[in-house]
C-alpha positions in Angstrom: 58.8 132.6 162.6 59.3 135.2 159.4 55.9 136.1 157.8 56.1 134.7 154.3 53.3 136.9 152.8 55.5 140.0 153.9 56.3 141.5 150.8 59.8 142.7 150.6 60.9 147.1 150.5 63.1 145.9 147.5 62.8 142.8 146.4 65.9 143.0 144.0 68.1 143.6 146.8 66.8 140.7 148.8 66.8 138.5 146.1 70.2 139.0 145.7 71.0 139.6 149.5 70.1 135.8 150.0 69.1 133.9 146.8 72.1 134.9 144.9 73.1 131.2 144.1 69.6 130.5 142.9 69.6 133.3 140.9 72.9 132.1 139.0 71.9 128.5 138.9 68.9 129.8 136.9 71.3 131.4 134.4 73.4 128.5 133.9 70.2 126.5 133.9 69.3 128.7 130.8 72.4 129.1 128.4 71.7 125.7 126.5 67.9 126.4 125.9 68.4 129.8 125.0 71.6 129.4 123.0 70.6 126.2 120.8 67.1 128.1 120.3 68.7 131.1 118.5 71.3 129.0 116.9 68.4 127.0 115.0 66.2 129.2 114.3 68.4 132.1 113.6 72.1 131.3 112.8 71.7 128.2 111.4 69.0 129.7 108.5 72.2 132.1 107.4 74.5 129.1 107.5 72.7 126.8 105.8 71.5 128.9 102.8 74.6 131.1 102.5 77.5 128.6 103.1 76.2 125.2 102.1 73.7 126.1 99.7 70.2 124.4 101.2 67.3 126.5 99.7 65.5 129.3 102.2 62.2 127.4 102.0 63.8 124.0 103.0 65.2 125.7 106.1 61.9 128.2 107.0 59.5 124.7 106.4 61.7 122.8 109.1 61.1 125.8 111.7 57.9 126.0 111.4 57.4 122.4 111.6 59.3 122.0 114.2 57.7 125.1 116.4 54.3 123.4 115.4 55.8 120.4 117.2 56.7 122.3 119.6 52.9 123.7 120.8 52.4 120.0 121.8 55.5 118.9 123.1 56.7 122.1 125.5 53.3 121.3 127.2 53.8 117.1 127.2 57.7 118.0 128.6 56.3 120.2 131.6 53.1 118.0 132.7 55.6 114.7 132.6 58.0 117.1 134.9 55.0 116.8 137.4 55.4 113.2 137.4 58.8 112.2 137.3 60.3 115.7 138.7 61.9 118.9 136.7 65.6 117.9 137.2 65.2 114.6 134.9 63.1 115.6 132.0 65.4 119.2 132.0 69.0 116.9 132.4 67.6 114.4 129.5 66.6 117.1 127.6 70.2 118.8 128.3 71.9 116.0 127.3 70.4 115.3 124.2 71.4 118.3 122.7 75.0 118.1 124.4 75.1 114.9 122.0 73.4 116.5 119.4 75.5 119.5 118.6 77.8 117.1 117.0 75.0 115.9 115.1 73.8 119.1 113.5 76.5 120.0 111.5 76.4 116.5 109.7 73.2 116.2 109.5 73.2 119.6 107.2 76.6 118.8 105.4 74.1 116.4 103.8 72.1 119.6 102.0 69.6 116.8 101.5 66.2 118.9 102.5 65.1 116.1 104.3 67.9 115.6 106.6 68.3 118.9 107.0 64.8 119.2 108.1 65.6 116.2 110.6 68.1 118.3 111.9 66.3 120.9 113.0 63.2 119.6 114.1 64.9 116.8 116.3 66.8 120.2 117.7 63.6 121.9 118.5 62.2 119.3 120.0 65.3 118.7 122.0 65.1 122.7 122.9 61.3 121.7 124.2 62.4 119.4 126.6 64.0 122.3 128.6 61.9 124.6 127.5 58.5 122.6 129.1 59.7 122.1 132.8 61.7 125.6 132.6 59.0 128.0 134.1 58.2 125.8 136.8 61.8 124.5 137.7 62.8 128.2 137.9 59.8 129.3 140.3 60.1 126.7 142.6 63.8 127.6 143.3 62.3 131.0 145.1 60.6 131.0 148.0 57.1 133.4 147.5 58.5 136.5 149.2 60.9 137.0 146.3 59.6 134.4 143.6 58.8 136.5 140.7 61.7 138.8 141.0 64.3 135.6 141.1 62.5 133.7 138.7 63.0 136.6 136.4 66.6 137.9 136.9 67.5 134.2 136.4 66.0 134.3 133.3 66.5 137.7 131.6 70.0 137.8 132.7 70.8 135.0 130.9 70.1 135.8 127.6 71.9 138.1 126.4 75.1 135.5 127.7 73.3 132.7 125.7 71.0 133.7 122.7 72.1 137.1 122.7 75.9 136.4 121.8 75.0 132.5 120.5 74.6 133.9 116.9 77.9 136.3 117.1 79.8 134.0 118.5 79.1 131.1 115.8 79.6 133.6 113.1 82.9 134.7 115.3 83.8 130.8 115.2 82.8 129.8 111.6 85.4 132.6 110.2 87.7 132.4 112.7 87.5 127.9 111.4 87.6 128.8 107.9 84.3 127.8 107.3 84.4 124.6 109.0 81.8 124.0 111.8 83.4 121.8 114.6 84.2 125.1 116.4 80.3 125.9 116.4 79.6 122.4 117.6 82.6 122.7 120.4 80.7 125.8 121.7 77.1 124.5 121.7 78.3 121.7 123.9 80.1 123.9 126.1 76.8 125.5 126.8 74.8 122.5 127.4 77.7 121.1 130.0 77.3 124.5 131.5 73.7 124.0 132.1 74.0 120.1 132.9 76.2 121.7 136.2 73.5 123.8 136.8 70.6 121.5 136.9 72.8 119.0 138.7 73.2 121.7 141.6 69.4 122.7 141.6 67.0 120.8 144.3 64.5 118.9 143.0 61.5 121.1 143.6 58.4 119.2 141.7 57.5 118.0 145.3 58.3 121.3 147.2 55.9 123.2 148.9 55.9 126.7 147.3 54.8 128.8 150.0 58.4 127.4 151.4 60.6 126.5 147.9 63.6 127.8 147.6 64.0 129.1 151.3 66.5 126.8 152.8 68.5 127.1 149.5 68.6 130.7 149.8 69.5 131.4 154.0 65.8 132.6 154.6 65.5 131.5 158.3 63.1 131.5 160.7 63.3 134.9 163.0 
């Protein structure tokens, strides 16, 4: 039997050789989580204040309240995923964000401080449903020999394509549309759809043996 405790000489190469699929699935699973977060906490602040005339204080307070609530709901969603599974919680949150993508801009368009705040807070609560189980989901995708490297690759490589580009893409789409926000909503929906596909392809990991997690999916075979 292969000694699962043996540390590979070059973990990065082993992950790429044996668990490339899991790295890409982790990246896909993070697209909606990271993209929506930076749209809600960075780009929307600029859009709402400069394009819609919403008071900056209203936007900052909404983000503050949503972030404070996340201190409670992120651990709760993580605990929920321990009971019902990673995929149901993650998929539920992503489906919510998919629908929310088309609700966000009508709510912001009211310019009413209450509904604007509801939009930001609801989006951050939806984001929490992904962020809560994410660390466990990513870690459980990989076997013990390459867990840290594999989870880190999936997590970090997604960031430039999701959160890193999201505000730039949104600003470009808004300029292209002449100020109409519907292309940004479509962009967010595409991120959510890509995440849904990725999570559907991920095996349920909450009941997996951590010592062997990711082995069969990655092609690790007993020698």
